[in-house]
C-alpha positions in Angstrom: -12.2 -11.9 1.5 -10.9 -12.9 4.9 -7.9 -10.8 6.2 -5.4 -12.0 8.8 -5.7 -11.7 12.6 -5.5 -8.2 14.0 -2.7 -7.7 16.5 -3.6 -6.2 19.9 -2.8 -2.5 20.1 -2.4 -1.1 23.6 -4.2 2.1 24.4 -1.9 4.9 25.6 -2.6 7.7 28.1 -2.9 11.3 27.1 -3.5 12.8 23.7 -1.4 12.8 20.5 -0.6 15.9 18.3 -2.3 16.1 15.0 -0.5 14.1 12.3 1.0 16.1 9.4 1.9 14.3 6.2 3.6 15.2 2.9 1.4 14.9 -0.2 3.3 13.0 -2.8 1.6 14.9 -5.6 2.0 18.5 -4.3 4.9 18.2 -1.9 3.0 20.1 0.8 3.0 19.0 4.4 -0.3 19.5 6.1 -2.5 18.1 8.8 -5.7 16.0 8.4 -8.5 17.6 10.3 -11.4 15.3 9.4 -12.5 13.2 12.3 -13.3 10.2 10.1 -10.6 9.1 7.6 -10.7 6.7 4.7 -7.4 5.1 3.7 -6.8 3.2 0.4 -3.6 1.2 -0.1 -3.0 -0.8 -3.2 -2.6 -4.5 -2.6 -0.4 -7.2 -4.1 -0.7 -9.4 -7.2 -0.4 -12.9 -5.6 2.0 -14.7 -8.0 5.0 -14.7 -5.7 5.9 -14.3 -2.0 6.1 -11.1 -0.1 9.5 -9.4 -0.5 10.9 -6.5 1.5 9.7 -4.0 -1.0 6.1 -5.1 -0.3 6.8 -5.2 3.5 8.3 -1.7 3.4 5.0 -0.4 2.0 2.6 -2.3 4.3 4.7 -1.7 7.5 4.8 2.0 6.7 1.1 2.3 6.3 0.7 0.2 9.4 2.6 3.0 11.3 0.1 5.5 9.7 -2.8 3.5 11.0 -1.3 3.2 14.5 -0.7 6.9 14.7 -4.3 7.5 13.7 -5.5 5.0 16.3 -3.4 6.7 19.0 -4.9 10.0 17.9 -8.4 8.7 18.4 -9.3 9.1 14.8 -12.1 7.0 13.4 -11.0 5.4 10.2 -11.8 2.8 7.5 -9.0 1.1 5.7 -9.5 -0.8 2.4 -7.1 -2.7 0.2 -7.4 -4.8 -3.0 -5.9 -8.1 -4.1 -5.2 -8.3 -7.9 -5.8 -12.0 -8.3 -6.6 -11.6 -12.0 -3.7 -10.1 -13.9 -1.3 -11.0 -16.7 1.8 -11.6 -14.4 -0.2 -14.1 -12.4 -1.4 -15.9 -15.6 2.1 -15.9 -17.0 3.7 -17.3 -13.8 1.0 -20.0 -13.6 1.6 -21.0 -17.2 5.4 -21.1 -16.7 5.1 -23.3 -13.6 2.3 -25.5 -14.8 0.0 -24.5 -11.9 -3.6 -23.5 -12.2 -3.7 -19.7 -11.8 -6.5 -19.8 -9.2 -4.4 -22.3 -7.1 -1.3 -20.1 -7.4 -3.2 -17.0 -6.3 -4.7 -18.9 -3.3 -1.3 -20.2 -2.3 0.5 -16.9 -2.5 -2.4 -15.0 -0.8 -2.1 -17.3 2.2 1.7 -16.8 2.3 1.1 -13.0 2.3 -1.4 -13.4 5.2 1.2 -15.2 7.2 3.9 -12.6 6.5 1.6 -9.8 7.6 0.8 -11.7 10.8 4.5 -12.2 11.5 5.2 -8.5 10.9 2.2 -7.5 13.2 0.6 -5.4 10.5 -2.9 -4.3 11.3 -5.2 -5.7 8.5 -7.5 -3.5 6.5 -11.2 -3.4 7.4 -12.0 -4.5 3.8 -9.7 -6.7 1.7 -11.3 -7.3 -1.7 -10.1 -9.4 -4.5 -10.7 -8.6 -8.2 -12.3 -12.0 -8.7 -15.0 -10.9 -6.3 -15.7 -7.8 -8.3 -15.9 -9.0 -11.9 -19.7 -8.5 -12.2 -19.5 -5.0 -10.8 -16.5 -4.1 -13.0 -18.1 -5.4 -16.1 -21.3 -3.5 -15.4 -19.3 -0.3 -14.9 -17.5 -0.7 -18.2 -20.7 -1.4 -20.1 -22.2 1.8 -18.7 -19.2 3.8 -19.9 -19.5 2.3 -23.4 -23.2 3.2 -23.4 -22.4 6.9 -22.7 -19.4 7.0 -25.0 -16.9 7.4 -22.2 -15.1 4.2 -23.4 -14.2 2.8 -26.9 -12.9 -0.4 -28.4 -9.9 -1.4 -30.5 -9.6 -4.7 -32.3 -6.9 -7.4 -31.7 -5.5 -9.8 -34.2 -7.4 -12.7 -32.7 -10.8 -11.2 -33.3 -11.2 -9.9 -29.7 -11.3 -6.3 -28.7 -9.8 -4.2 -25.9 -11.7 -1.4 -24.2 -10.2 2.0 -23.3 -11.4 5.1 -21.5 -11.0 8.5 -23.2 -8.8 10.4 -20.7 -8.7 13.8 -22.5 -12.2 14.7 -21.4 -11.1 14.8 -17.7 -9.6 18.3 -17.1 -8.1 17.3 -13.7 -6.2 14.4 -15.3 -4.9 16.5 -18.2 -3.8 19.4 -15.8 -2.4 17.2 -13.1 0.7 18.9 -11.4 2.5 15.5 -11.7 2.5 15.8 -15.5 5.0 18.7 -15.7 8.5 18.1 -16.9 8.0 14.3 -17.3 8.0 12.0 -20.3 4.6 10.6 -19.5 4.4 8.3 -22.5 7.7 6.6 -21.6 6.6 6.3 -17.9 3.2 5.0 -18.9 4.8 2.4 -21.2 7.3 1.4 -18.6 4.4 0.4 -16.3 2.4 -1.7 -18.7 0.9 1.1 -20.8 0.6 1.1 -24.6 0.9 4.8 -25.7 1.9 3.8 -29.3 -1.1 1.6 -30.0 -2.7 2.5 -33.3 -6.2 3.8 -33.0 -6.1 5.2 -29.5 -7.8 8.5 -29.1 -5.1 9.7 -26.7 -1.7 8.1 -26.0 -2.4 7.9 -22.2 -5.9 6.4 -22.5 -6.0 3.4 -20.0 -7.2 -0.1 -20.7 -10.3 -1.0 -18.8 -11.1 -4.4 -20.2 -9.0 -6.8 -22.3 -10.0 -9.5 -24.7 -13.8 -8.8 -25.2 -15.6 -10.6 -28.0 -18.8 -8.8 -28.9 -21.0 -8.7 -25.8 -19.0 -11.5 -24.1 -16.6 -10.0 -21.6 -15.5 -13.3 -20.0 -15.9 -16.2 -22.5 -15.7 -19.4 -20.6 -13.8 -21.0 -23.5 -11.0 -18.5 -23.3 -7.7 -19.4 -21.6 -6.3 -17.3 -18.8 -4.4 -14.3 -20.0 -6.6 -13.5 -23.0 -9.1 -11.5 -20.9 -9.0 -9.4 -17.7 -10.4 -6.1 -16.3 -7.9 -3.2 -16.4 -5.6 -2.7 -13.5 -6.5 0.9 -12.7 -10.3 0.4 -12.8 -10.2 -2.4 -10.2 -8.7 -0.2 -7.5 -11.1 2.7 -8.3 -14.2 0.5 -8.2 -13.2 -1.3 -5.0 -12.2 2.0 -3.3 -15.5 3.6 -4.2 -17.5 0.7 -3.0 -15.7 0.2 0.3 -14.8 3.8 1.2 -17.0 6.2 -0.8 -14.5 9.0 -0.7 -10.7 8.5 -0.3 -8.9 10.8 2.1 -5.5 9.1 1.7 -4.5 7.1 -1.4 -1.3 5.1 -0.8 1.1 2.6 -2.1 4.7 2.4 -3.3 6.1 5.5 -5.1 6.2 3.6 -8.4 2.4 3.6 -8.4 2.0 7.4 -8.4 1.9 7.4 -12.2 0.3 5.9 -14.1 -1.6 3.7 -11.6 -2.9 6.2 -9.1 -3.5 9.0 -11.5 -5.5 6.7 -13.6 -7.4 5.2 -10.7 -8.4 8.7 -9.8 -9.5 9.3 -13.4 -11.8 6.3 -13.0 -13.0 7.4 -9.6 -14.2 10.7 -11.1 -15.9 8.8 -13.9 -17.7 6.6 -11.4 -18.8 9.7 -9.4 -20.0 11.3 -12.7 -22.0 8.2 -13.6 -23.7 8.2 -10.2 -24.5 11.9 -10.7 -26.2 11.0 -14.0 -23.7 13.3 -15.8 -22.5 12.1 -19.2 -19.0 13.5 -19.0 -16.3 12.8 -16.5 -16.9 14.6 -13.2 -14.5 17.4 -12.4 -14.4 16.9 -8.7 -11.6 15.8 -6.4 -11.7 12.1 -6.0 -8.7 11.8 -3.6 -7.8 14.3 -0.9 -4.2 13.3 -0.2 -1.5 11.1 -1.8 1.1 9.3 0.3 3.7 6.9 -1.2 6.5 4.9 0.3 9.9 4.7 -1.2 11.6 1.9 -3.1 13.8 -0.8 -1.6 16.8 -2.0 -3.7 19.0 -5.1 -3.6 22.3 -5.6 -5.3 22.1 -2.1 -6.8 18.6 -2.4 -8.4 15.1 -1.8 -7.2 13.7 -5.0 -5.7 11.3 -6.4 -8.3 9.5 -9.7 -9.0 10.2 -9.2 -12.7 14.0 -9.0 -12.0 14.1 -11.6 -9.4 16.4 -9.7 -7.0 14.2 -10.4 -4.0 14.7 -10.7 -0.3 11.6 -12.6 0.8 10.1 -12.0 4.3 9.2 -15.7 4.6 12.7 -16.9 3.8 14.3 -14.5 6.3 11.9 -15.8 9.0 12.6 -19.4 7.9 16.3 -18.9 8.5 15.6 -17.8 12.1 15.4 -14.0 11.7 13.1 -12.5 14.3 10.2 -10.7 12.4 10.6 -7.8 14.8 14.1 -7.3 13.4 12.7 -7.2 9.9 10.2 -4.6 11.0 13.0 -2.5 12.7 15.1 -2.8 9.5 12.2 -1.2 7.6 11.5 1.5 10.2 15.1 2.6 10.4 14.5 4.3 7.1 12.1 7.2 6.6 9.2 6.1 4.5 10.1 8.6 1.7 13.8 7.4 1.7 14.8 4.9 -1.0 17.2 2.4 0.6 19.1 -0.7 -0.2 18.9 -4.0 1.7 22.2 -5.5 2.9 23.1 -8.0 5.5 24.6 -5.2 7.5 21.3 -3.3 7.6 19.6 -6.4 9.0 22.4 -7.0 11.5 22.0 -3.5 12.9 18.3 -4.1 13.4 19.0 -7.4 15.2 21.5 -5.7 17.5 19.0 -2.9 18.2 16.3 -5.5 19.1 18.7 -7.4 21.4 19.6 -4.1 23.2 16.0 -3.2 23.7 15.2 -6.7 25.0 18.2 -6.6 27.3 16.9 -3.4 28.9 13.8 -5.2 30.1 16.0 -7.3 32.4 17.0 -4.3 34.5 16.0 -4.4 38.1 13.5 -2.1 39.8 14.6 0.8 42.0 12.1 3.4 43.3 14.9 6.0 43.1 15.4 5.5 39.4 13.9 8.1 37.0 10.6 7.4 35.2 10.9 6.9 31.4 7.4 6.0 30.1 5.7 9.4 29.7 8.9 11.0 28.3 9.3 8.3 25.7 5.7 8.4 24.8 5.8 12.2 24.2 9.0 11.9 22.1 7.6 9.2 19.9 4.3 11.0 19.4 6.2 14.1 18.4 8.5 12.3 16.0 5.7 10.4 14.3 3.4 13.4 14.2 5.6 15.2 11.7 5.5 13.1 8.5 6.1 9.8 10.4 9.7 10.1 11.2 10.4 6.5 12.3 14.2 6.8 12.3 13.9 9.6 14.9 11.4 7.5 16.9 13.8 4.5 16.9 16.6 6.8 18.1 14.4 8.0 20.9 13.9 4.4 22.1 17.6 3.8 21.8 18.3 6.9 24.0 15.8 5.8 26.5 17.0 2.2 26.9 20.7 2.4 26.1 21.8 3.5 29.5 18.9 2.3 31.6 20.2 0.6 34.7 16.9 0.3 36.7 13.2 0.7 36.2 11.3 3.1 38.5 8.3 0.8 38.7 6.4 -2.0 36.9 3.9 0.5 35.6 6.6 2.7 34.1 8.2 -0.3 32.4 4.9 -1.4 31.1 4.2 2.1 29.6 7.5 1.9 27.7 6.6 -1.6 26.4 3.1 -0.5 25.4 4.4 2.7 23.7 6.9 0.8 21.6 4.2 -1.8 20.8 1.3 0.6 20.0 3.2 3.2 17.9 6.0 1.1 16.3 4.4 -2.4 16.2 7.3 -4.0 18.0 6.2 -6.1 20.9 9.0 -6.6 23.5 
């Protein structure tokens, strides 16, 4: 599937320190030493426009990508698009729109929002509708080796589940301690109480099968679909092979990402001609961005308490100010959107732009290399964007003159390359 246009990213002089990130699963902060890195970030379900919660995630991972680029790391970045899912079917039915047309319309709006926010696109952006044959083949193979099983529905169809208990890594995950997993699972679309399941946390991999027919053409939308977790695992495997960093919003850590890893191990096992689930690490590192609230509650499509990126831009808000609003919070910090938060970002952007109007004076100090070193240091330790913004503030707040055109350009390029804000 076609992504959006890639913004130009200036090349900066010198070398950057090794990035250290906090693993969402273990809590440990450590560097990534592999020269070539594979990044997986879960994409949207295109049934509504991009809100600030989405933007918060994709702008943060854009900073990660920019820091990797500045560090000279080779990387491949992949993302999915869940254009076949119950919420999409339900919205299409409620609005009287064909679900395929709704998905296409909202996907294009997402592209436009990402362009405006200057988010670097993934190398591979794959929709579920492009992978149905592969997903079906995968589930059929699991059924053949008894890794998956069926449960009947009242309408005569069947749902297919994967047996999770045979995967030791899943059962012994450090994330599982001191949590009510069944309640968390059910709160994110799971069905732990369904009669007949081998294990309460077994994930659905295909819905609405009739005999050997996984996708009956006579069935209406909503009565069939591949499972949510399996789609990400299959696309990640095909596009990346191995996953160095798996990312998304913090609400995806469980069950979605734990169960995607469960499926990844099963895929690896199948490729190794092993009948049971492979006990090997399918994801090296987990990174998750925090939640954005509005009016006291987490911003959510289901609740409707949304601040849409496209609507803000339509009212005249500079996309750079939206980006600065997001970056003023650490990626692991839950935050609440208010008009005051946006106004502070707009004021900051105005001050930065005003500094560009300062005259040249050969006696003035140089700022470029010092700012570059500060931003690299701030971002190298768990992507501290608030500290990076403060460093730019400190550089530009009292600037009365530029030493040279080259020094001014280095400041502009540093802010652009590392923060994605083009002055």
